[in-house]
C-alpha positions in Angstrom: -11.5 18.5 -26.8 -9.6 21.7 -26.2 -7.7 21.8 -23.0 -9.7 24.7 -21.5 -13.0 22.9 -22.2 -11.7 19.7 -20.6 -10.7 21.6 -17.4 -14.1 23.1 -17.2 -15.8 19.7 -17.7 -13.6 18.2 -15.0 -14.6 20.9 -12.6 -18.3 20.4 -13.3 -18.0 16.6 -12.8 -16.4 17.2 -9.4 -19.5 19.0 -8.2 -21.7 16.0 -8.9 -21.5 12.2 -8.8 -23.9 10.9 -11.4 -25.5 7.6 -10.6 -24.0 4.6 -12.2 -26.5 3.1 -14.7 -28.7 0.5 -13.1 -29.1 -1.8 -16.1 -27.7 -5.3 -15.5 -25.6 -6.6 -18.3 -26.7 -9.8 -20.0 -24.7 -12.8 -18.7 -23.5 -11.0 -15.5 -21.5 -13.5 -13.4 -22.8 -14.5 -10.0 -20.6 -13.8 -7.0 -18.1 -16.6 -6.2 -19.2 -16.9 -2.5 -22.9 -15.8 -2.3 -24.4 -12.4 -2.8 -22.3 -9.3 -2.4 -22.8 -7.1 0.6 -25.1 -4.0 0.5 -23.9 -0.9 -1.1 -21.4 1.2 0.9 -22.3 4.6 2.3 -20.6 7.4 0.4 -17.3 8.6 1.9 -15.7 12.0 1.5 -13.0 12.4 -1.3 -10.5 14.4 0.7 -7.1 14.2 2.2 -7.1 13.4 5.9 -6.5 16.1 8.4 -2.9 14.9 8.6 -1.5 16.3 5.3 0.6 13.1 4.8 -2.6 11.0 4.9 -4.8 10.3 1.8 -8.4 9.0 1.9 -9.8 6.7 -0.7 -13.4 6.0 0.2 -13.4 4.7 3.8 -9.7 3.8 3.7 -6.9 6.1 4.9 -3.4 5.7 3.5 -0.6 7.1 5.6 3.2 6.9 5.2 3.1 4.6 8.3 0.9 3.3 11.1 -2.1 2.4 8.9 -3.4 -0.9 7.4 -1.9 -1.7 4.0 -4.2 -0.7 1.2 -4.5 -3.8 -1.0 -5.3 -3.4 -4.7 -6.4 -6.6 -6.5 -5.2 -5.9 -10.1 -7.6 -7.4 -12.5 -6.0 -5.5 -15.3 -6.8 -7.1 -18.6 -7.2 -10.7 -17.2 -10.9 -10.6 -18.0 -9.8 -11.1 -21.7 -12.3 -8.5 -22.9 -15.3 -10.4 -21.4 -17.6 -8.4 -19.0 -18.8 -11.6 -17.3 -15.2 -12.4 -16.4 -14.7 -8.8 -15.2 -17.7 -9.0 -12.9 -16.6 -12.3 -11.5 -13.3 -10.8 -10.8 -14.9 -8.1 -8.7 -16.6 -10.9 -6.7 -13.2 -12.6 -6.2 -11.5 -9.5 -5.1 -14.3 -8.7 -2.6 -14.3 -12.3 -1.2 -10.5 -12.1 -0.8 -10.8 -9.0 1.4 -9.0 -6.6 -1.0 -9.6 -2.9 -0.5 -9.9 -2.2 -4.2 -10.1 -4.0 -7.5 -8.5 -2.3 -10.5 -9.0 -2.6 -14.2 -7.3 -0.9 -17.2 -9.3 1.5 -19.4 -8.0 2.1 -22.9 -9.0 2.2 -26.6 -6.4 0.1 -28.4 -6.5 2.3 -31.6 -5.9 5.4 -29.6 -3.1 3.9 -27.4 -0.7 2.2 -29.9 0.4 2.5 -33.5 -0.6 -0.2 -35.9 2.9 -1.8 -35.9 4.0 -1.3 -32.2 5.6 -4.6 -31.3 4.8 -6.8 -28.3 7.2 -7.7 -25.6 8.6 -11.2 -25.5 6.4 -12.3 -22.6 3.3 -10.9 -24.4 4.1 -12.9 -27.6 4.5 -16.0 -25.5 1.3 -15.6 -23.5 -1.0 -13.7 -25.8 0.4 -15.0 -29.1 0.1 -11.6 -30.7 2.6 -10.0 -33.0 1.6 -6.3 -32.4 0.2 -4.5 -29.4 -2.8 -3.4 -31.4 -3.7 -7.0 -32.1 -3.3 -8.0 -28.5 -5.1 -5.0 -26.9 -8.1 -5.2 -29.2 -8.8 -8.6 -27.8 -8.5 -7.3 -24.2 -10.4 -4.0 -24.6 -13.7 -3.4 -22.7 -16.1 -0.9 -24.1 -16.7 2.2 -22.0 -20.2 1.2 -21.1 -18.9 -2.0 -19.5 -17.1 0.0 -16.9 -20.4 1.4 -15.7 -21.5 -2.2 -14.9 -18.2 -2.9 -13.2 -18.4 0.2 -11.1 -21.9 -0.6 -10.0 -21.0 -4.2 -9.1 -18.0 -2.9 -7.0 -20.4 -0.6 -5.1 -22.7 -3.6 -4.5 -19.8 -5.8 -3.3 -18.2 -3.2 -1.0 -14.9 -3.1 -2.9 -13.4 0.1 -4.3 -13.6 0.5 -8.0 -10.3 1.6 -9.6 -9.0 1.7 -13.1 -5.9 2.9 -14.8 -6.8 5.4 -17.6 -4.4 5.3 -20.5 -5.7 8.5 -22.0 -7.6 11.7 -21.1 -10.8 10.3 -22.5 -10.6 7.3 -20.2 -9.8 9.6 -17.3 -12.9 11.6 -18.0 -15.0 8.4 -18.1 -13.7 7.4 -14.7 -14.7 10.7 -13.2 -18.2 10.4 -14.7 -18.4 6.9 -13.0 -17.5 8.4 -9.6 -14.0 6.8 -9.3 -12.5 8.0 -6.0 -8.8 7.7 -7.0 -6.8 7.7 -10.2 -4.0 5.2 -11.0 -1.2 6.2 -13.4 0.7 3.3 -14.9 4.5 3.3 -15.1 4.6 4.0 -18.8 2.7 7.2 -18.3 5.0 8.7 -15.7 6.2 11.0 -18.5 2.8 11.5 -20.1 2.4 15.2 -19.3 -1.1 15.7 -20.7 -2.4 12.7 -18.6 -0.6 13.8 -15.5 -2.0 17.4 -15.8 -5.5 16.0 -16.3 -5.2 13.7 -13.3 -4.0 16.5 -11.1 -7.1 18.6 -12.1 -9.5 16.0 -10.8 -8.6 16.7 -7.2 -8.6 13.0 -6.5 -5.9 10.9 -4.9 -3.3 9.8 -7.6 -1.4 6.5 -7.3 1.6 6.7 -9.5 3.7 3.7 -10.5 7.4 4.2 -11.0 8.6 1.2 -12.9 11.4 1.5 -15.5 12.0 5.1 -14.5 15.1 7.1 -13.9 15.1 9.3 -10.7 15.0 12.4 -12.8 11.8 11.2 -14.5 10.1 10.6 -11.1 11.3 14.0 -9.9 9.7 15.7 -12.9 6.4 13.8 -12.5 6.2 14.6 -8.8 7.1 18.2 -9.4 4.5 18.6 -12.1 1.8 17.1 -10.0 2.8 19.3 -7.1 2.7 22.4 -9.2 -0.8 21.4 -10.4 -2.1 21.2 -6.8 -1.8 17.5 -6.1 1.0 17.7 -3.5 -1.0 16.0 -0.7 -2.7 13.5 -3.0 0.2 11.5 -4.4 1.0 7.8 -3.6 4.1 6.4 -5.3 4.4 2.7 -6.1 7.7 0.9 -6.4 7.4 -1.3 -9.4 9.7 -3.5 -11.5 8.6 -3.4 -15.1 9.7 -6.8 -16.0 7.2 -9.6 -16.4 7.6 -11.8 -14.5 10.4 -10.0 -12.6 13.1 -12.0 -10.8 13.1 -11.9 -7.1 16.6 -10.6 -7.1 15.3 -7.5 -8.9 12.7 -6.7 -6.3 14.9 -4.1 -4.6 12.5 -3.6 -1.7 14.8 -1.0 -0.1 13.7 1.3 -2.9 10.4 1.7 -1.0 12.2 3.5 1.8 14.3 5.4 -0.7 11.2 6.8 -2.4 9.6 7.6 0.9 12.6 9.6 2.1 13.3 11.3 -1.3 9.7 12.4 -1.9 8.0 12.4 1.6 4.9 10.6 0.2 3.2 7.3 1.0 4.9 4.6 -1.0 3.6 1.2 -2.0 4.7 -1.9 -4.0 3.4 -3.3 -7.2 4.3 -7.0 -7.4 4.9 -8.5 -10.8 6.7 -11.7 -9.7 6.0 -14.8 -7.7 7.6 -14.9 -4.3 5.7 -16.6 -1.4 6.9 -14.2 1.3 7.1 -11.0 -0.6 3.8 -9.7 0.7 5.1 -9.6 4.3 8.6 -8.4 3.2 7.0 -5.5 1.3 4.9 -4.5 4.2 7.9 -4.7 6.5 9.9 -2.6 4.0 7.3 0.2 4.5 4.8 -0.4 1.6 1.5 1.1 2.6 -0.2 0.1 -0.7 0.4 -3.3 -2.3 -1.0 -4.1 -5.8 -1.1 -7.7 -7.1 -2.3 -9.1 -10.4 -4.9 -11.9 -10.1 -7.0 -14.0 -12.5 -9.9 -16.4 -12.4 -7.9 -19.2 -14.0 -4.3 -19.6 -14.9 -5.3 -21.7 -17.8 -6.7 -18.8 -19.8 -4.7 -17.2 -22.5 -3.5 -13.6 -22.0 -0.3 -11.6 -21.4 -0.6 -11.3 -17.6 -2.2 -14.7 -16.7 1.0 -16.5 -15.9 2.2 -14.3 -13.1 -1.2 -13.7 -11.6 -2.8 -15.3 -8.5 -6.0 -17.3 -8.7 -8.9 -16.4 -6.3 -7.8 -18.7 -3.5 -4.2 -17.6 -3.7 -5.4 -13.9 -3.7 -7.4 -14.5 -0.5 -4.3 -16.1 1.2 -2.2 -13.2 -0.1 -4.4 -10.6 1.5 -4.7 -12.7 4.7 -0.9 -12.9 4.9 -0.6 -9.1 4.7 -3.2 -8.7 7.4 -1.3 -11.2 9.6 1.9 -9.2 9.1 0.4 -5.8 9.9 0.3 -6.2 13.7 4.0 -7.2 13.7 4.9 -3.8 12.1 3.9 -1.8 15.1 4.1 2.0 15.2 7.9 2.2 15.2 8.0 4.0 18.5 10.8 3.5 21.0 9.9 2.6 24.6 9.1 -0.1 27.0 6.2 -2.4 26.2 4.0 -3.7 29.0 4.7 -7.2 27.7 8.4 -6.6 28.3 8.1 -5.3 31.9 8.4 -8.6 33.8 11.5 -9.8 31.8 13.0 -6.4 32.2 12.7 -6.4 36.0 13.9 -10.0 36.3 16.8 -10.0 33.8 18.3 -6.6 34.3 20.7 -5.9 37.1 20.8 -3.5 40.0 23.4 -2.1 42.4 23.7 -4.7 45.2 25.6 -4.5 48.5 28.7 -6.8 48.3 29.1 -6.8 52.1 27.3 -5.4 55.1 27.0 -1.6 55.1 26.2 0.0 58.5 23.9 2.9 59.0 25.8 6.2 58.8 28.7 4.5 56.9 30.1 6.2 53.8 29.8 3.6 51.1 33.0 2.6 49.3 33.1 1.4 45.8 34.4 -2.0 46.8 31.3 -2.6 49.0 29.1 -2.6 45.9 28.5 -5.0 43.0 26.0 -5.6 40.2 23.5 -8.4 40.2 20.0 -9.4 39.1 17.1 -8.5 39.4 16.6 -5.1 38.0 14.3 -3.8 40.7 16.7 -1.5 42.4 19.1 1.3 41.6 20.3 0.8 37.9 24.0 -0.1 37.4 24.4 3.1 35.3 24.1 5.0 38.7 26.8 2.9 40.4 29.3 5.7 40.6 26.6 7.9 42.1 26.0 5.5 44.9 29.7 5.2 45.8 30.5 8.0 48.3 27.0 8.3 49.6 26.1 7.6 53.3 23.8 4.7 54.2 20.6 5.9 55.8 19.9 2.4 57.2 21.7 -0.9 57.8 22.1 -2.6 54.5 22.8 -6.4 54.7 25.1 -8.1 52.2 23.4 -9.2 48.9 20.7 -6.5 49.3 19.3 -4.9 46.1 19.8 -1.3 46.9 17.1 1.4 46.7 17.6 5.2 46.7 15.7 5.4 50.0 18.5 3.5 51.7 20.9 6.4 51.1 21.2 9.8 52.7 
């Protein structure tokens, strides 16, 4: 489709949200833990009033001081089977994830016939070429309508990574409320331009990228009107990645460099990384999961099973209250210890009313309920307004 025609079509789709087809696919999997919840009420697709905040459905993503947005990455772990994909929606919803994400592509349009697979893909998927592997993992476009509808029913956000403009157009037609750009497409200018034109939030992975490439992608999206809709994900494009390569400080580096919310895409297995990533400032965390590690597929080995995913999300939620708001100041919970453990200016000997107080008549002792020791020199030389017995915690009212 010519570029101008596509832009016009995108604009038309933004003025309407066509209903997802209601036909139930044959063999649709039952939810893992009972029926899914009723459909969600629609939410506005806008940036929050705070320009640094981004809204995806009912969730608000901010650079800080907001719950972590957890994306359960189904990816291609459904192995091309819609029944598996629907069961994965159930698992993500039961685990408490904010969103479940799939990958939308047409193998023949994505790779050349002889594009080689990576070593981990050859080991896990037993495929010589990417085309052979991806054809076995591809879902037809109509399957995504069933997935989107099931997500609506289960109360979990439907997301997918489009690997081409056609797939992006499909997601718009299905009412997707955010777009995910995979690390390999950080330099895919046509796809970035098309994503910016959707006016939706854009989550951009930055794995295997040089700083200049991230700069160029962010600048391009900014110029195309997506300035306040970008979330960057720190990602290590090695599968599985070594814990030593996690480089969690890069989360803060990205946040400072670009002034955008930053998340973390986890391709390796480290028990405590979910809390570490949140502590490092990740406001979005994406993690692969699968229904069964025993299945064949390129991403199965480093994915969590449903029970592990539920614990993963729960660990993030337990960590969130510990992050706080980052503000300096006294907590109510600290007040008692502060008063008891801090020191005050104390009379070292009897000081009579009207007596000018010499420095050697003063000392510093606990508790901290009197004049702070930082004011010690301000007390020396003052005149006592009352008799002050030795070992008295001094108050300003005792001085003239």
